[in-house]
C-alpha positions as CSV (number, residue, x, y, z in Angstrom):
1,M,40.4,5.7,-9.3
2,S,37.5,3.8,-10.6
3,P,34.4,5.8,-10.8
4,P,31.4,5.5,-8.6
5,L,28.7,3.8,-9.9
6,W,24.7,4.1,-10.3
7,F,22.3,1.1,-10.5
8,S,18.9,1.1,-12.0
9,H,16.1,-0.2,-14.3
10,P,13.5,0.9,-16.3
11,A,11.0,-1.3,-14.5
12,A,11.1,1.3,-11.8
13,I,8.5,3.5,-13.9
14,G,6.2,0.2,-14.6
15,H,5.1,0.7,-11.0
16,V,2.2,2.8,-11.5
17,T,0.5,3.5,-8.3
18,G,-2.3,5.8,-9.7
19,G,-4.8,8.1,-8.6
20,G,-2.2,10.9,-7.1
21,H,-0.7,8.6,-5.0
22,P,2.9,10.7,-4.0
23,E,4.8,7.3,-4.6
24,R,4.7,7.3,-8.4
25,P,6.4,6.9,-11.5
26,E,7.5,10.5,-12.0
27,R,9.6,10.3,-9.2
28,M,12.3,8.1,-11.0
29,S,11.8,10.2,-14.1
30,A,12.5,13.3,-12.4
31,V,15.9,12.1,-10.7
32,T,16.9,10.3,-14.2
33,D,16.3,13.7,-15.9
34,A,18.3,15.7,-13.7
35,L,21.3,13.6,-13.6
36,T,21.0,13.3,-17.4
37,R,21.5,17.0,-17.6
38,R,24.7,17.0,-15.4
39,G,26.3,14.3,-17.0
40,W,25.4,11.6,-14.6
41,L,28.2,13.4,-12.3
42,G,30.7,11.2,-13.6
43,Y,28.9,7.9,-12.1
44,A,29.4,4.8,-14.5
45,R,25.7,3.3,-15.1
46,R,24.9,-0.3,-14.3
47,T,21.5,-2.1,-15.0
48,A,20.2,-3.5,-12.1
49,P,19.0,-7.3,-12.6
50,P,16.5,-9.3,-10.7
51,A,16.7,-10.4,-7.2
52,T,16.7,-14.4,-6.9
53,D,13.9,-16.1,-5.2
54,A,16.6,-16.9,-2.5
55,Q,17.8,-13.3,-2.0
56,L,14.4,-12.4,-1.5
57,T,13.5,-15.3,0.7
58,A,16.5,-14.7,2.7
59,V,14.4,-11.7,4.4
60,H,10.8,-11.9,3.5
61,S,8.5,-15.0,4.2
62,A,8.2,-17.3,1.0
63,R,4.4,-17.0,1.4
64,Y,4.7,-13.0,1.4
65,V,7.0,-12.9,-1.9
66,Q,4.6,-15.5,-3.6
67,A,1.6,-13.3,-2.8
68,L,3.3,-10.5,-4.3
69,R,4.2,-12.0,-7.3
70,A,0.9,-13.5,-7.7
71,M,-0.9,-10.0,-7.2
72,S,1.1,-8.4,-9.5
73,A,0.8,-11.1,-12.3
74,G,-3.1,-11.0,-11.2
75,G,-3.2,-7.6,-12.6
76,G,-3.0,-5.9,-9.0
77,G,-4.4,-5.2,-5.9
78,A,-3.2,-3.5,-2.6
79,F,-1.7,-4.7,0.9
80,D,-3.3,-1.7,2.4
81,P,-4.7,1.3,1.1
82,E,-1.4,3.3,0.8
83,T,0.5,0.4,-0.8
84,P,-1.0,-0.9,-4.4
85,V,0.5,-3.4,-6.6
86,G,-0.2,-2.8,-10.3
87,P,1.0,-5.2,-13.3
88,G,4.8,-3.8,-13.3
89,S,5.4,-3.6,-9.5
90,W,7.0,-7.2,-9.0
91,E,9.6,-6.3,-11.9
92,A,10.2,-3.1,-10.2
93,A,10.3,-4.4,-6.6
94,R,12.6,-7.5,-7.7
95,R,15.0,-5.2,-9.8
96,A,15.1,-2.8,-6.8
97,A,16.2,-5.4,-4.5
98,G,18.2,-7.2,-7.1
99,G,20.0,-3.7,-8.0
100,A,20.9,-3.2,-4.5
101,C,22.5,-6.7,-4.2
102,A,24.4,-6.2,-7.7
103,M,25.7,-2.4,-6.0
104,V,27.4,-4.8,-2.7
105,D,28.5,-7.3,-5.4
106,A,30.4,-4.6,-7.1
107,L,31.1,-2.8,-3.8
108,L,32.7,-5.8,-2.3
109,G,34.7,-6.7,-5.5
110,G,36.4,-3.7,-5.2
111,E,34.9,-2.1,-8.3
112,A,34.4,1.3,-6.8
113,P,34.3,2.7,-3.3
114,V,30.7,4.1,-3.2
115,A,27.6,3.4,-5.3
116,F,24.1,4.5,-5.6
117,C,20.8,2.9,-6.3
118,G,18.4,4.7,-7.9
119,V,15.4,2.3,-7.7
120,R,11.6,2.4,-6.8
121,P,9.4,1.5,-4.9
122,P,11.2,2.1,-1.7
123,G,11.3,-0.6,0.6
124,H,12.5,0.5,4.5
125,H,8.6,-0.5,5.9
126,A,8.7,-4.1,4.2
127,A,9.2,-6.7,7.1
128,H,9.8,-10.2,7.1
129,D,6.0,-11.4,6.1
130,T,4.3,-7.8,5.4
131,T,4.1,-4.5,4.2
132,S,3.2,-0.8,4.2
133,G,3.8,2.5,3.5
134,F,4.9,2.3,-0.2
135,C,7.1,-0.4,0.3
136,L,6.8,-3.6,-1.5
137,L,10.4,-5.5,-1.1
138,N,12.7,-4.3,1.9
139,S,15.9,-3.4,-0.6
140,V,18.4,-2.4,1.8
141,A,17.9,-5.3,4.2
142,V,18.1,-7.7,1.1
143,A,21.2,-6.6,0.2
144,A,22.8,-6.4,3.7
145,R,21.7,-10.0,4.2
146,H,23.1,-11.0,0.9
147,A,26.4,-9.6,2.2
148,L,26.6,-11.3,5.2
149,D,25.4,-14.4,3.4
150,A,26.9,-14.5,-0.2
151,H,30.0,-12.7,0.9
152,G,30.7,-13.7,4.1
153,L,30.7,-10.6,6.2
154,A,30.3,-10.1,10.0
155,R,29.4,-6.7,10.3
156,V,26.9,-4.5,8.1
157,L,26.2,-0.8,8.9
158,V,22.8,0.0,7.6
159,I,21.9,4.1,8.1
160,D,18.6,5.3,7.4
161,W,17.9,9.1,7.0
162,D,14.2,8.7,5.7
163,V,12.0,10.8,7.8
164,H,9.8,8.0,8.3
165,H,11.3,5.2,10.5
166,G,12.3,2.1,8.6
167,N,10.3,-0.5,10.7
168,G,10.7,-3.0,8.6
169,T,14.3,-3.1,8.4
170,N,14.6,-2.6,12.0
171,D,12.4,-5.6,12.6
172,I,14.3,-8.0,10.1
173,F,17.6,-7.2,11.9
174,R,16.2,-6.7,15.7
175,R,18.1,-9.9,16.9
176,S,20.8,-9.5,15.0
177,D,24.4,-8.3,16.4
178,A,25.6,-8.7,12.5
179,V,23.9,-5.6,11.4
180,L,23.7,-2.1,13.2
181,Y,20.5,-0.3,12.3
182,A,20.9,3.7,13.2
183,S,17.6,5.5,12.3
184,I,17.5,9.2,12.4
185,H,13.8,9.9,11.6
186,Q,10.8,12.5,12.1
187,G,8.8,11.0,15.9
188,G,5.2,11.6,16.1
189,M,4.4,9.9,12.8
190,F,3.8,7.1,10.3
191,P,4.6,4.2,11.1
192,G,5.0,5.4,15.0
193,T,7.9,2.9,15.5
194,G,11.2,3.5,16.5
195,P,11.7,5.6,19.9
196,L,14.9,6.1,21.4
197,L,14.5,3.5,23.9
198,D,13.9,0.8,21.0
199,V,17.5,-0.4,21.3
200,G,16.8,-4.0,19.9
201,S,16.5,-7.2,21.5
202,G,18.4,-10.5,22.5
203,P,21.6,-11.0,21.1
204,G,21.0,-7.7,19.1
205,T,20.6,-5.6,22.2
206,G,22.2,-2.2,21.4
207,F,22.4,-2.6,17.8
208,S,19.3,-0.7,17.0
209,I,19.9,3.0,17.3
210,N,16.7,4.9,16.9
211,L,17.1,9.0,17.3
212,P,13.7,10.3,16.5
213,V,13.5,14.4,16.2
214,P,10.5,16.7,16.3
215,A,8.8,18.3,13.3
216,G,10.4,21.7,12.6
217,S,14.1,20.1,13.1
218,D,16.8,21.3,10.7
219,E,19.7,20.4,9.3
220,D,22.5,21.3,12.6
221,A,19.6,18.8,14.6
222,W,20.1,15.8,12.3
223,L,23.7,16.5,11.8
224,S,24.6,16.5,15.3
225,L,22.7,13.3,16.0
226,L,24.8,11.5,12.8
227,E,28.2,13.2,14.2
228,W,27.9,12.3,17.8
229,I,25.9,9.2,18.4
230,V,25.7,7.5,14.7
231,V,29.4,7.9,13.7
232,P,31.1,6.8,17.1
233,A,29.2,4.1,17.5
234,A,29.8,2.7,13.9
235,E,33.4,3.2,14.3
236,E,33.3,1.0,17.5
237,F,31.0,-1.5,15.3
238,R,33.7,-1.4,12.6
239,P,31.4,-2.4,9.8
240,Q,32.8,-4.1,6.5
241,L,30.1,-2.3,4.4
242,V,27.8,0.9,4.8
243,L,24.4,0.7,3.3
244,V,22.1,3.8,3.6
245,S,18.4,3.9,3.2
246,A,18.4,7.3,1.6
247,G,15.1,8.6,1.9
248,F,14.7,12.5,1.1
249,D,11.1,13.5,2.6
250,A,13.1,15.3,5.2
251,H,13.1,18.0,3.1
252,R,11.6,21.4,3.5
253,D,9.7,21.0,0.8
254,D,8.5,17.6,0.8
255,P,4.2,17.3,1.4
256,L,4.8,14.1,3.6
257,G,7.6,15.4,5.9
258,G,7.7,18.0,8.2
259,C,11.5,18.7,8.9
260,L,14.0,21.3,7.4
261,L,16.3,19.9,5.5
262,D,17.5,21.1,2.0
263,A,19.5,19.4,-0.7
264,A,23.1,20.5,0.9
265,S,21.6,19.1,4.3
266,F,21.4,15.5,2.5
267,A,25.1,16.3,1.1
268,E,26.6,17.1,4.4
269,M,25.1,13.7,6.0
270,A,26.8,11.7,2.9
271,R,30.0,13.6,3.4
272,H,29.8,12.1,7.2
273,V,28.8,9.0,6.1
274,R,31.4,8.7,3.1
275,A,34.4,9.7,5.6
276,L,33.1,7.4,7.9
277,G,33.4,4.6,5.4
278,T,37.4,5.7,4.6
279,R,38.3,5.8,8.1
280,V,37.0,1.9,8.7
281,G,37.8,0.9,5.3
282,A,34.6,0.2,4.3
283,P,32.8,0.9,1.0
284,V,29.6,2.9,1.1
285,G,26.2,2.2,-1.0
286,A,23.1,4.3,-0.8
287,V,19.6,2.9,-2.1
288,M,16.7,5.7,-2.8
289,E,13.9,5.3,-0.5
290,G,11.2,8.2,-0.1
291,G,11.0,12.2,-1.1
292,Y,8.0,13.1,-2.8
293,A,8.5,16.6,-4.0
294,L,9.9,16.3,-7.5
295,G,12.1,18.6,-7.6
296,A,13.2,18.5,-4.1
297,L,14.1,15.0,-4.8
298,A,15.9,15.2,-7.6
299,E,17.7,18.0,-6.5
300,S,18.6,15.6,-3.4
301,V,19.8,13.2,-5.1
302,I,22.2,14.8,-6.9
303,A,23.4,16.7,-4.0
304,T,23.9,13.3,-2.2
305,M,25.7,11.3,-4.8
306,G,28.1,14.4,-5.8
307,A,29.2,14.7,-1.7
308,L,29.5,10.6,-1.6
309,A,31.7,11.2,-4.6
310,D,34.1,14.1,-3.9
311,D,36.7,14.6,-1.2
312,R,35.3,17.7,0.7
313,P,35.4,17.3,4.5
314,P,31.9,17.2,6.4
315,R,30.6,19.9,8.5
316,S,30.7,19.5,12.2
317,V,28.5,20.7,14.6
318,A,28.4,21.2,18.1
319,P,26.3,18.4,20.1
320,D,22.5,19.7,21.1
321,F,20.6,18.8,24.1
322,A,18.7,16.3,22.2
323,T,22.2,15.0,20.9
324,S,22.9,14.3,24.8
325,R,19.8,13.1,25.8
326,A,20.3,10.2,22.9
327,A,24.0,9.6,24.3
328,S,22.5,9.0,27.7
329,V,20.6,5.9,26.0
330,I,22.9,4.8,23.2
331,G,26.2,5.4,25.5
332,H,24.8,2.3,27.5
333,H,25.8,-0.1,24.2
334,W,28.7,2.1,22.6
335,G,31.7,4.4,23.5
336,L,30.3,7.7,22.6
């Protein structure tokens, strides 16, 4: 069997945020240093190419793409106080999106059943013509759109397990029935979106699955929603490709989150997603999003990559009250 694939580029550390910003170059170094010590877990390494303007403007407005490029080329600036741009930011962001597209090409070309895109800055808060929350280009959304446009896919699943709701991805595909977007995230925090009752709109009604959890939620709470809500809906949707917005800030040590996951929790979620992909015959690709405690981030990425590549069955948990409540809403659209 072909080895799993890792996509990244040294430009990731060229996005310099400065001033003690939590989304810092050391995030990438922590991950790659840990992987180097573990022999890259058997993953074959690939260089992330730059995304083309056509790939980017299939998701983002040309005005926004040009504004980001110009701001970076001009020495830097900021879209808001939390989202700085430096001279190396454009290259880092377009390599992140381009790596996600190259990952899609490799997965759909049958080169590997699973892959991981180790990139920064994160992307899932970047919307069509604006951004926030440390994000510049929405790599997962660009990759999903690329799969639909360049490969002729009809159904792409995006699972977002970052502790923050991926409002950008959700908004980009809000009216689409070609992308099923499912997010488990902590409610009552930035960006303040993603309530349970937000199920999409127009032809995309039912194709947004938003599953907020309270602060202090542990592994069982997250796994219950994934196993009993996301997976059954996804099996009915029958995706041809599964993409994961793999944020690791729901880890108990993360300074920006408030949940109680650990590295093993992300491994269990990855096993559920990998098993789903196997059942529906779809390859699985993950793109790194948040995670700001360096040690926790590195160990969580390693655990996720290991779980995507192994054949251990996922751990099952009993549905809890929050899952039953979610089913009362999502069950109007999917057979749970």
